[in-house]
C-alpha positions in Angstrom: 117.7 54.3 -47.9 120.2 51.6 -48.9 120.5 50.0 -52.3 120.0 46.3 -52.0 122.6 45.3 -54.6 125.2 46.7 -56.9 126.7 44.2 -59.4 129.7 45.6 -61.3 131.3 42.1 -61.9 133.3 41.7 -65.1 134.0 45.5 -65.5 137.4 47.2 -65.3 136.7 48.8 -61.9 140.3 48.6 -60.8 141.7 50.3 -57.7 140.4 53.8 -58.6 136.9 52.5 -59.0 137.1 50.6 -55.7 138.1 53.8 -54.0 135.0 55.6 -55.5 132.8 52.7 -54.3 134.3 52.8 -50.8 132.8 56.3 -50.5 129.2 55.1 -50.9 129.3 51.7 -49.2 127.2 53.0 -46.3 124.3 53.0 -48.8 124.9 49.5 -50.3 123.8 46.2 -48.8 125.5 43.8 -51.3 128.4 44.6 -53.6 129.5 42.3 -56.4 132.9 43.3 -57.9 134.1 39.9 -59.2 136.7 39.9 -61.9 137.2 43.7 -61.7 141.0 43.9 -61.6 141.0 45.2 -58.0 144.3 44.9 -56.3 145.7 45.5 -52.8 145.0 49.3 -53.0 141.4 48.8 -54.0 140.7 46.1 -51.4 142.3 48.3 -48.7 139.9 51.2 -49.7 136.9 48.9 -49.6 138.0 47.3 -46.3 138.6 50.6 -44.5 135.1 51.8 -45.5 133.5 48.5 -44.4 135.3 48.6 -41.1 133.6 51.9 -40.2 130.1 51.1 -41.5 127.3 51.7 -39.0 125.8 48.3 -39.9 127.3 45.2 -41.5 127.4 44.8 -45.3 125.3 41.8 -46.2 127.8 40.5 -48.8 130.8 41.4 -50.8 132.0 39.3 -53.7 135.7 39.9 -54.7 135.9 36.7 -56.8 138.8 36.5 -59.2 140.5 39.7 -58.1 144.2 39.1 -57.5 145.3 40.9 -54.4 148.1 39.8 -52.0 148.9 39.9 -48.3 148.1 43.5 -47.9 144.6 43.1 -49.3 143.9 40.0 -47.2 145.2 41.8 -44.1 142.9 44.8 -44.8 139.9 42.5 -45.2 140.7 40.7 -41.9 140.4 44.0 -40.1 136.8 44.5 -41.2 135.4 40.9 -41.0 133.3 41.9 -38.0 131.2 44.1 -40.4 130.7 41.5 -43.2 128.0 38.8 -43.2 129.1 37.0 -46.4 132.5 37.2 -48.0 133.4 35.6 -51.3 137.1 35.3 -52.1 136.9 32.5 -54.7 140.0 32.3 -56.9 141.7 35.3 -55.3 145.2 33.8 -55.0 144.8 33.3 -51.3 147.6 31.3 -49.7 148.6 30.2 -46.2 149.7 33.7 -45.1 146.4 35.2 -46.1 144.4 32.4 -44.5 146.3 32.9 -41.3 145.4 36.6 -41.2 141.7 35.9 -41.9 141.4 32.9 -39.5 143.1 34.6 -36.6 140.4 37.4 -36.8 137.5 35.0 -37.5 138.5 33.0 -34.4 137.8 36.0 -32.1 134.8 37.6 -33.9 132.1 38.6 -31.4 129.5 36.8 -33.6 130.0 34.2 -36.4 130.4 35.3 -40.0 127.5 33.8 -42.0 129.6 32.6 -45.0 133.1 32.7 -46.4 134.0 31.2 -49.7 137.7 30.5 -50.2 137.2 28.1 -53.0 139.8 27.9 -55.8 142.6 29.3 -53.8 146.1 27.9 -53.1 146.4 27.2 -49.4 146.0 23.4 -49.1 146.4 21.5 -45.8 148.1 24.2 -43.9 145.3 26.6 -44.6 142.7 24.0 -43.6 144.5 23.5 -40.3 144.2 27.2 -39.7 140.5 27.3 -40.6 139.7 24.4 -38.4 140.7 26.5 -35.4 138.0 29.1 -36.2 135.2 26.9 -37.5 133.2 27.8 -34.4 132.8 31.3 -35.8 131.8 30.4 -39.4 128.3 29.3 -40.4 129.2 28.2 -44.0 132.6 27.6 -45.3 133.4 26.8 -48.9 136.9 25.5 -49.7 136.5 23.5 -52.9 139.5 23.3 -55.2 142.1 24.3 -52.6 144.2 21.2 -52.8 143.2 20.1 -49.3 144.4 16.5 -48.6 144.1 14.0 -45.9 145.7 16.1 -43.2 143.5 19.1 -43.9 140.3 17.0 -44.1 141.2 15.2 -40.8 141.6 18.6 -39.1 138.4 20.0 -40.4 136.5 16.8 -39.5 137.8 16.8 -36.0 136.9 20.5 -35.6 133.4 19.8 -36.9 132.9 16.9 -34.5 133.7 19.1 -31.5 131.5 22.0 -32.4 128.4 22.9 -30.4 125.1 22.8 -32.3 124.4 24.3 -34.8 127.5 23.2 -36.7 128.7 25.2 -39.8 128.1 23.7 -43.2 131.4 22.8 -44.7 131.0 22.3 -48.4 133.2 21.7 -51.4 136.3 20.2 -49.9 138.5 19.0 -52.7 139.7 15.5 -52.0 141.8 13.2 -54.1 141.2 9.6 -53.1 141.3 10.6 -49.4 140.4 7.9 -46.9 139.0 10.7 -44.7 136.5 12.1 -47.2 133.7 9.9 -45.9 134.4 11.1 -42.3 134.1 14.8 -43.4 131.0 14.1 -45.5 129.2 12.4 -42.7 130.2 15.2 -40.2 129.0 17.8 -42.7 125.7 15.9 -43.6 124.7 15.8 -39.9 124.6 19.6 -40.0 121.8 19.5 -42.6 119.6 17.0 -40.8 
């Protein structure tokens, strides 16, 4: 039997708690550990456990945990075994997006959802993500300082996807001339 959901968000789980959770992930469908002071060491423990699960974890929320390159690299190694990944406000920059997008591009089947909102990657990260959109069903990138160049890249990638197209939501635009283009590309996915 698997537990449907464990929500420890807002607790001081830390890296030691993440290590303990990694030992029982095979019995958890969804894990919420947002704002839990989990760093690279804890994310690496969780990622290694997820990588070897006999079936994918439905969702893992790591919102607001501040890990760096090592944590993102660890997560990229287990993306094949995650259906929905929330990395909102996790200090993700271009280096981390590169690690994640390179793996997403070659996944055997699409990831259902990835939320990268509130991170610091901007146009360069959007360019990287546009190369792997064919393997993402829902992408959230609000508040990531994506400008005209990033929006144009995402729009072009969406236009050239086979049906069904992923839902791209929450692109942060500041008076962009290309925002209408992206919105119309995204809206056609919902119709």
